C-alpha positions in Angstrom: 125.7 96.0 97.4 122.4 97.2 98.4 120.6 93.9 99.2 123.7 93.3 101.8 123.0 96.4 103.3 119.3 96.0 103.8 119.6 92.6 105.0 122.0 93.8 107.5 120.0 96.3 109.0 117.0 93.7 109.3 119.9 91.2 110.6 120.9 93.9 113.7 116.9 94.8 114.2 117.4 98.2 112.1 114.5 100.0 110.5 114.9 100.6 106.4 112.9 102.3 103.9 112.1 102.4 100.3 109.6 104.9 98.3 108.5 104.5 95.2 107.4 106.3 92.5 105.1 104.4 90.4 102.7 106.9 88.9 104.8 106.5 85.5 104.3 103.0 85.9 100.9 102.5 86.9 100.4 105.6 83.7 101.7 103.1 80.7 99.4 100.0 81.8 96.2 99.4 82.0 94.4 99.3 84.7 92.5 96.7 84.7 94.7 94.3 83.1 97.0 94.6 86.5 94.8 94.1 89.1 94.1 90.5 86.6 97.8 89.8 86.5 97.9 90.1 90.4 95.5 88.3 90.9 96.9 85.6 88.8 100.0 85.7 90.3 98.1 85.4 93.7 98.9 88.5 94.9 96.3 89.5 97.2 96.8 91.3 101.0 98.1 94.4 101.9 100.3 95.1 98.7 97.0 94.7 96.7 95.4 96.8 98.4 98.1 99.5 98.1 97.9 98.8 94.2 94.4 99.2 94.2 94.5 102.5 96.4 97.2 104.6 94.4 94.8 103.3 90.8 91.6 104.9 92.1 90.9 107.9 90.7 93.6 108.2 88.5 93.2 108.3 85.1 95.2 106.5 82.8 97.3 108.9 80.4 97.1 108.0 76.6 100.4 108.5 74.6 100.3 109.2 70.8 103.0 109.0 68.6 
């Protein structure tokens, strides 16, 4: 299982990386609401800074069906 491989790698002192493409996720969630939810769930520090950085100067797409 993927999680087991990561845990084994960390236990053995290895390095692992994970690349995520969050562009579509950020386009579908209102940015202000996302930041409010991060704060509500006490998510801060570097993770919050990275997410805010991804949202900076990014336009919200409007999907019309």
